[in-house]
C-alpha atoms as an extended CHARMM CRD file, in Angstrom:
* protein
*
       171  EXT
         1         1  UNK       CA             -0.0660000000        0.0780000000        0.1600000000  PROA      1               0.0000000000
         2         2  UNK       CA              3.1910000000        2.6570000000        0.8020000000  PROA      2               0.0000000000
         3         3  UNK       CA              5.1090000000        1.4440000000       -2.2660000000  PROA      3               0.0000000000
         4         4  UNK       CA              1.4900000000        2.1730000000       -4.0350000000  PROA      4               0.0000000000
         5         5  UNK       CA              0.9460000000        5.6740000000       -2.6730000000  PROA      5               0.0000000000
         6         6  UNK       CA              4.5050000000        6.4260000000       -3.4820000000  PROA      6               0.0000000000
         7         7  UNK       CA              4.1130000000        5.4000000000       -7.1180000000  PROA      7               0.0000000000
         8         8  UNK       CA              0.4540000000        7.5280000000       -7.3600000000  PROA      8               0.0000000000
         9         9  UNK       CA              2.5840000000       10.4400000000       -5.7040000000  PROA      9               0.0000000000
        10        10  UNK       CA              5.4890000000        9.7200000000       -8.1660000000  PROA      10              0.0000000000
        11        11  UNK       CA              3.2530000000        9.8100000000      -11.0320000000  PROA      11              0.0000000000
        12        12  UNK       CA              1.2410000000       12.9800000000      -10.0210000000  PROA      12              0.0000000000
        13        13  UNK       CA              4.6970000000       14.6830000000       -9.4580000000  PROA      13              0.0000000000
        14        14  UNK       CA              5.8240000000       13.8040000000      -13.2060000000  PROA      14              0.0000000000
        15        15  UNK       CA              2.6090000000       14.7110000000      -14.5480000000  PROA      15              0.0000000000
        16        16  UNK       CA              3.0890000000       18.1490000000      -13.2410000000  PROA      16              0.0000000000
        17        17  UNK       CA              6.3540000000       18.6890000000      -14.4990000000  PROA      17              0.0000000000
        18        18  UNK       CA              5.4990000000       16.9700000000      -17.6630000000  PROA      18              0.0000000000
        19        19  UNK       CA              1.7620000000       18.5000000000      -18.4870000000  PROA      19              0.0000000000
        20        20  UNK       CA              2.0850000000       21.9780000000      -16.4070000000  PROA      20              0.0000000000
        21        21  UNK       CA              2.7000000000       23.9540000000      -19.5580000000  PROA      21              0.0000000000
        22        22  UNK       CA              0.5570000000       22.6540000000      -21.4550000000  PROA      22              0.0000000000
        23        23  UNK       CA             -2.3680000000       22.6750000000      -18.7590000000  PROA      23              0.0000000000
        24        24  UNK       CA             -1.6890000000       26.5530000000      -18.1630000000  PROA      24              0.0000000000
        25        25  UNK       CA             -1.7320000000       27.1810000000      -21.8080000000  PROA      25              0.0000000000
        26        26  UNK       CA             -4.7090000000       25.2990000000      -22.3990000000  PROA      26              0.0000000000
        27        27  UNK       CA             -6.7500000000       27.2020000000      -19.4830000000  PROA      27              0.0000000000
        28        28  UNK       CA             -4.9610000000       30.4700000000      -20.8110000000  PROA      28              0.0000000000
        29        29  UNK       CA             -6.9380000000       30.1660000000      -23.8970000000  PROA      29              0.0000000000
        30        30  UNK       CA            -10.6740000000       29.5070000000      -22.7360000000  PROA      30              0.0000000000
        31        31  UNK       CA            -10.1660000000       32.2520000000      -20.0230000000  PROA      31              0.0000000000
        32        32  UNK       CA             -7.5520000000       35.0980000000      -22.0310000000  PROA      32              0.0000000000
        33        33  UNK       CA             -6.6810000000       36.1480000000      -17.9900000000  PROA      33              0.0000000000
        34        34  UNK       CA             -3.0290000000       34.8410000000      -17.2410000000  PROA      34              0.0000000000
        35        35  UNK       CA             -3.4800000000       35.0880000000      -13.3840000000  PROA      35              0.0000000000
        36        36  UNK       CA             -6.2130000000       33.3990000000      -13.4910000000  PROA      36              0.0000000000
        37        37  UNK       CA             -4.8760000000       30.9240000000      -15.6100000000  PROA      37              0.0000000000
        38        38  UNK       CA             -1.6540000000       30.6270000000      -13.0280000000  PROA      38              0.0000000000
        39        39  UNK       CA             -4.8490000000       29.8270000000      -10.3670000000  PROA      39              0.0000000000
        40        40  UNK       CA             -6.6780000000       27.6580000000      -11.9650000000  PROA      40              0.0000000000
        41        41  UNK       CA             -3.7370000000       25.3110000000      -13.6290000000  PROA      41              0.0000000000
        42        42  UNK       CA             -3.0170000000       25.1620000000       -9.8730000000  PROA      42              0.0000000000
        43        43  UNK       CA             -6.7160000000       24.4470000000       -8.8100000000  PROA      43              0.0000000000
        44        44  UNK       CA             -6.3560000000       21.5300000000      -11.6090000000  PROA      44              0.0000000000
        45        45  UNK       CA             -3.3350000000       20.2780000000       -9.9210000000  PROA      45              0.0000000000
        46        46  UNK       CA             -4.4390000000       20.3390000000       -6.3500000000  PROA      46              0.0000000000
        47        47  UNK       CA             -7.8320000000       18.5500000000       -7.3560000000  PROA      47              0.0000000000
        48        48  UNK       CA             -5.7400000000       15.8480000000       -9.5940000000  PROA      48              0.0000000000
        49        49  UNK       CA             -4.0150000000       14.9920000000       -6.1970000000  PROA      49              0.0000000000
        50        50  UNK       CA             -7.5670000000       14.2360000000       -4.6050000000  PROA      50              0.0000000000
        51        51  UNK       CA             -7.5840000000       11.3010000000       -7.6420000000  PROA      51              0.0000000000
        52        52  UNK       CA             -4.2330000000        9.9710000000       -6.8390000000  PROA      52              0.0000000000
        53        53  UNK       CA             -5.2700000000        6.8620000000       -5.6990000000  PROA      53              0.0000000000
        54        54  UNK       CA             -7.2360000000        6.1720000000       -9.3570000000  PROA      54              0.0000000000
        55        55  UNK       CA             -4.3180000000        7.2460000000      -11.4660000000  PROA      55              0.0000000000
        56        56  UNK       CA             -3.2560000000        4.8300000000      -13.9660000000  PROA      56              0.0000000000
        57        57  UNK       CA             -0.2200000000        5.6950000000      -16.0090000000  PROA      57              0.0000000000
        58        58  UNK       CA             -1.7180000000        5.1420000000      -19.6000000000  PROA      58              0.0000000000
        59        59  UNK       CA             -4.8460000000        7.4650000000      -18.5920000000  PROA      59              0.0000000000
        60        60  UNK       CA             -3.1910000000       10.3050000000      -16.5790000000  PROA      60              0.0000000000
        61        61  UNK       CA             -3.1120000000       12.7450000000      -19.2660000000  PROA      61              0.0000000000
        62        62  UNK       CA             -6.8710000000       12.4850000000      -20.0280000000  PROA      62              0.0000000000
        63        63  UNK       CA             -7.8110000000       12.5230000000      -16.7420000000  PROA      63              0.0000000000
        64        64  UNK       CA             -5.7370000000       15.5200000000      -15.7530000000  PROA      64              0.0000000000
        65        65  UNK       CA             -7.2980000000       17.1980000000      -18.4550000000  PROA      65              0.0000000000
        66        66  UNK       CA            -10.9020000000       16.1690000000      -17.9060000000  PROA      66              0.0000000000
        67        67  UNK       CA            -10.1620000000       17.6300000000      -14.5510000000  PROA      67              0.0000000000
        68        68  UNK       CA             -8.8020000000       20.8380000000      -15.8540000000  PROA      68              0.0000000000
        69        69  UNK       CA            -12.0490000000       21.0270000000      -18.4390000000  PROA      69              0.0000000000
        70        70  UNK       CA            -14.3340000000       20.8290000000      -15.6110000000  PROA      70              0.0000000000
        71        71  UNK       CA            -12.3030000000       23.6320000000      -13.6330000000  PROA      71              0.0000000000
        72        72  UNK       CA            -12.6340000000       25.8360000000      -16.6180000000  PROA      72              0.0000000000
        73        73  UNK       CA            -15.8770000000       25.1330000000      -17.1630000000  PROA      73              0.0000000000
        74        74  UNK       CA            -16.8820000000       25.9560000000      -13.6940000000  PROA      74              0.0000000000
        75        75  UNK       CA            -14.7180000000       29.1190000000      -13.7330000000  PROA      75              0.0000000000
        76        76  UNK       CA            -16.2610000000       30.1350000000      -16.7870000000  PROA      76              0.0000000000
        77        77  UNK       CA            -19.9290000000       29.9240000000      -15.5290000000  PROA      77              0.0000000000
        78        78  UNK       CA            -19.4030000000       32.1850000000      -12.6690000000  PROA      78              0.0000000000
        79        79  UNK       CA            -17.6290000000       34.4130000000      -14.8050000000  PROA      79              0.0000000000
        80        80  UNK       CA            -21.0370000000       34.7170000000      -16.7250000000  PROA      80              0.0000000000
        81        81  UNK       CA            -23.0680000000       34.7980000000      -14.3050000000  PROA      81              0.0000000000
        82        82  UNK       CA            -21.4060000000       37.1440000000      -12.4720000000  PROA      82              0.0000000000
        83        83  UNK       CA            -21.6170000000       38.9740000000      -15.6010000000  PROA      83              0.0000000000
        84        84  UNK       CA            -25.2360000000       38.7710000000      -16.4110000000  PROA      84              0.0000000000
        85        85  UNK       CA            -25.5720000000       40.0270000000      -12.9160000000  PROA      85              0.0000000000
        86        86  UNK       CA            -23.3130000000       42.8450000000      -13.2190000000  PROA      86              0.0000000000
        87        87  UNK       CA            -25.5460000000       43.5330000000      -16.7420000000  PROA      87              0.0000000000
        88        88  UNK       CA            -28.5510000000       43.1940000000      -14.7560000000  PROA      88              0.0000000000
        89        89  UNK       CA            -27.7550000000       45.5730000000      -11.8920000000  PROA      89              0.0000000000
        90        90  UNK       CA            -26.3520000000       48.2540000000      -14.1660000000  PROA      90              0.0000000000
        91        91  UNK       CA            -29.4120000000       48.1410000000      -16.1880000000  PROA      91              0.0000000000
        92        92  UNK       CA            -31.6080000000       48.0170000000      -13.5280000000  PROA      92              0.0000000000
        93        93  UNK       CA            -30.0140000000       50.5380000000      -11.5320000000  PROA      93              0.0000000000
        94        94  UNK       CA            -30.5790000000       53.4900000000      -13.6670000000  PROA      94              0.0000000000
        95        95  UNK       CA            -34.5400000000       52.6260000000      -14.2270000000  PROA      95              0.0000000000
        96        96  UNK       CA            -34.7170000000       52.8090000000      -10.2860000000  PROA      96              0.0000000000
        97        97  UNK       CA            -33.0240000000       56.1920000000      -10.2490000000  PROA      97              0.0000000000
        98        98  UNK       CA            -34.7600000000       57.0230000000      -13.5340000000  PROA      98              0.0000000000
        99        99  UNK       CA            -38.1680000000       56.4190000000      -12.0030000000  PROA      99              0.0000000000
       100       100  UNK       CA            -37.3660000000       58.4140000000       -8.6480000000  PROA      100             0.0000000000
       101       101  UNK       CA            -36.2210000000       61.2640000000      -10.6320000000  PROA      101             0.0000000000
       102       102  UNK       CA            -39.2530000000       61.2240000000      -12.7920000000  PROA      102             0.0000000000
       103       103  UNK       CA            -41.5230000000       60.8490000000       -9.5470000000  PROA      103             0.0000000000
       104       104  UNK       CA            -39.7040000000       64.2870000000       -7.8540000000  PROA      104             0.0000000000
       105       105  UNK       CA            -40.0800000000       66.3620000000      -11.3330000000  PROA      105             0.0000000000
       106       106  UNK       CA            -44.0400000000       64.5380000000      -11.4930000000  PROA      106             0.0000000000
       107       107  UNK       CA            -44.4030000000       65.7460000000       -7.9470000000  PROA      107             0.0000000000
       108       108  UNK       CA            -42.7600000000       69.0950000000       -8.4530000000  PROA      108             0.0000000000
       109       109  UNK       CA            -44.7220000000       69.7350000000      -11.6520000000  PROA      109             0.0000000000
       110       110  UNK       CA            -47.9770000000       68.6410000000       -9.7590000000  PROA      110             0.0000000000
       111       111  UNK       CA            -47.4100000000       71.7110000000       -7.0900000000  PROA      111             0.0000000000
       112       112  UNK       CA            -46.3650000000       74.0130000000      -10.0810000000  PROA      112             0.0000000000
       113       113  UNK       CA            -49.9300000000       73.1410000000      -11.1850000000  PROA      113             0.0000000000
       114       114  UNK       CA            -51.4170000000       73.4890000000       -7.6570000000  PROA      114             0.0000000000
       115       115  UNK       CA            -50.0930000000       76.9640000000       -7.0900000000  PROA      115             0.0000000000
       116       116  UNK       CA            -51.5430000000       78.2910000000      -10.5790000000  PROA      116             0.0000000000
       117       117  UNK       CA            -54.6430000000       76.5690000000      -10.2130000000  PROA      117             0.0000000000
       118       118  UNK       CA            -55.8570000000       78.4440000000       -6.9910000000  PROA      118             0.0000000000
       119       119  UNK       CA            -54.9560000000       81.7210000000       -8.7490000000  PROA      119             0.0000000000
       120       120  UNK       CA            -57.4580000000       80.8620000000      -11.2640000000  PROA      120             0.0000000000
       121       121  UNK       CA            -61.2470000000       82.3430000000      -10.9650000000  PROA      121             0.0000000000
       122       122  UNK       CA            -63.1280000000       80.2560000000       -9.1580000000  PROA      122             0.0000000000
       123       123  UNK       CA            -65.4890000000       78.7800000000      -11.9610000000  PROA      123             0.0000000000
       124       124  UNK       CA            -62.7720000000       77.2380000000      -13.8340000000  PROA      124             0.0000000000
       125       125  UNK       CA            -60.9000000000       76.4810000000      -11.1280000000  PROA      125             0.0000000000
       126       126  UNK       CA            -63.4330000000       74.1630000000      -10.0230000000  PROA      126             0.0000000000
       127       127  UNK       CA            -64.3270000000       73.3000000000      -13.7090000000  PROA      127             0.0000000000
       128       128  UNK       CA            -60.2430000000       72.1610000000      -14.0330000000  PROA      128             0.0000000000
       129       129  UNK       CA            -59.8810000000       70.0820000000      -11.0060000000  PROA      129             0.0000000000
       130       130  UNK       CA            -63.1720000000       68.5480000000      -11.6000000000  PROA      130             0.0000000000
       131       131  UNK       CA            -62.0280000000       67.1820000000      -14.9060000000  PROA      131             0.0000000000
       132       132  UNK       CA            -58.1850000000       66.8300000000      -13.7340000000  PROA      132             0.0000000000
       133       133  UNK       CA            -58.4120000000       65.5190000000      -10.3110000000  PROA      133             0.0000000000
       134       134  UNK       CA            -61.6440000000       63.7780000000      -10.0770000000  PROA      134             0.0000000000
       135       135  UNK       CA            -61.4510000000       62.6840000000      -13.7430000000  PROA      135             0.0000000000
       136       136  UNK       CA            -64.9680000000       63.7730000000      -15.2180000000  PROA      136             0.0000000000
       137       137  UNK       CA            -65.7250000000       64.4030000000      -18.8990000000  PROA      137             0.0000000000
       138       138  UNK       CA            -66.9920000000       67.3950000000      -19.7580000000  PROA      138             0.0000000000
       139       139  UNK       CA            -70.5380000000       66.4970000000      -19.6530000000  PROA      139             0.0000000000
       140       140  UNK       CA            -70.8550000000       65.4000000000      -16.4980000000  PROA      140             0.0000000000
       141       141  UNK       CA            -68.8480000000       68.5040000000      -15.0760000000  PROA      141             0.0000000000
       142       142  UNK       CA            -71.8470000000       70.5750000000      -17.2610000000  PROA      142             0.0000000000
       143       143  UNK       CA            -74.7710000000       68.5610000000      -16.0550000000  PROA      143             0.0000000000
       144       144  UNK       CA            -73.2100000000       68.9230000000      -12.2160000000  PROA      144             0.0000000000
       145       145  UNK       CA            -72.7360000000       72.8680000000      -12.3430000000  PROA      145             0.0000000000
       146       146  UNK       CA            -75.6070000000       73.4200000000      -14.2850000000  PROA      146             0.0000000000
       147       147  UNK       CA            -73.5320000000       74.8220000000      -17.2840000000  PROA      147             0.0000000000
       148       148  UNK       CA            -73.3330000000       74.1920000000      -20.9570000000  PROA      148             0.0000000000
       149       149  UNK       CA            -70.6610000000       71.8060000000      -22.2580000000  PROA      149             0.0000000000
       150       150  UNK       CA            -69.1900000000       74.1490000000      -24.4670000000  PROA      150             0.0000000000
       151       151  UNK       CA            -68.6390000000       76.6110000000      -21.4990000000  PROA      151             0.0000000000
       152       152  UNK       CA            -67.1750000000       73.8090000000      -19.4150000000  PROA      152             0.0000000000
       153       153  UNK       CA            -65.0770000000       73.3060000000      -22.2690000000  PROA      153             0.0000000000
       154       154  UNK       CA            -63.8080000000       76.5010000000      -22.8130000000  PROA      154             0.0000000000
       155       155  UNK       CA            -62.9550000000       76.9410000000      -19.0850000000  PROA      155             0.0000000000
       156       156  UNK       CA            -61.1010000000       73.6930000000      -19.5990000000  PROA      156             0.0000000000
       157       157  UNK       CA            -59.4550000000       75.1460000000      -22.5320000000  PROA      157             0.0000000000
       158       158  UNK       CA            -58.6230000000       78.5930000000      -20.9500000000  PROA      158             0.0000000000
       159       159  UNK       CA            -56.8910000000       76.9630000000      -17.8140000000  PROA      159             0.0000000000
       160       160  UNK       CA            -54.9970000000       74.4020000000      -19.2260000000  PROA      160             0.0000000000
       161       161  UNK       CA            -53.1980000000       76.8420000000      -21.5110000000  PROA      161             0.0000000000
       162       162  UNK       CA            -52.5470000000       79.3700000000      -18.4780000000  PROA      162             0.0000000000
       163       163  UNK       CA            -51.5680000000       76.6210000000      -16.3710000000  PROA      163             0.0000000000
       164       164  UNK       CA            -49.2150000000       75.1250000000      -19.3050000000  PROA      164             0.0000000000
       165       165  UNK       CA            -47.8320000000       78.6580000000      -19.7350000000  PROA      165             0.0000000000
       166       166  UNK       CA            -46.8100000000       79.4990000000      -15.8280000000  PROA      166             0.0000000000
       167       167  UNK       CA            -45.6250000000       76.0260000000      -15.6740000000  PROA      167             0.0000000000
       168       168  UNK       CA            -43.2470000000       76.7400000000      -18.6460000000  PROA      168             0.0000000000
       169       169  UNK       CA            -41.9990000000       79.8290000000      -17.5770000000  PROA      169             0.0000000000
       170       170  UNK       CA            -41.1290000000       78.1810000000      -14.0760000000  PROA      170             0.0000000000
       171       171  UNK       CA            -38.9880000000       75.7450000000      -15.8950000000  PROA      171             0.0000000000
């Protein structure tokens, strides 16, 4: 048993000397990062040591490259997953801040709208508020206020124009 371990260890040492450069080049070709290729080459031989009891001289090279291929595959899977996550965060982040910024702008515009609305004549203010904030149609407003539909539409037209002009001046 002791002689078999020594032979396995010797086989691993010989394999390291013989294939280290080839393993490194294979890894480097796949990932194109020298430092990571060095680390993954080291990892391949470390994992290879775990299987030293199973090694045979005629299959050692193929087994080593299978271990290496699996390590590279794991690395690339993590790498692309990380890129995917980074990409998602990058794309989602501006959207969140844009939504927040848009919400702030909308609130600021609404404050300007309400400020100008309070300066309108009472009848025009009431017609505009019923339409804009209560969502009522011209016909409904006309019926509730006992006005003609045409008068309601005139009030809406003038109030929208005044508010729009005021907001443009403020911006």
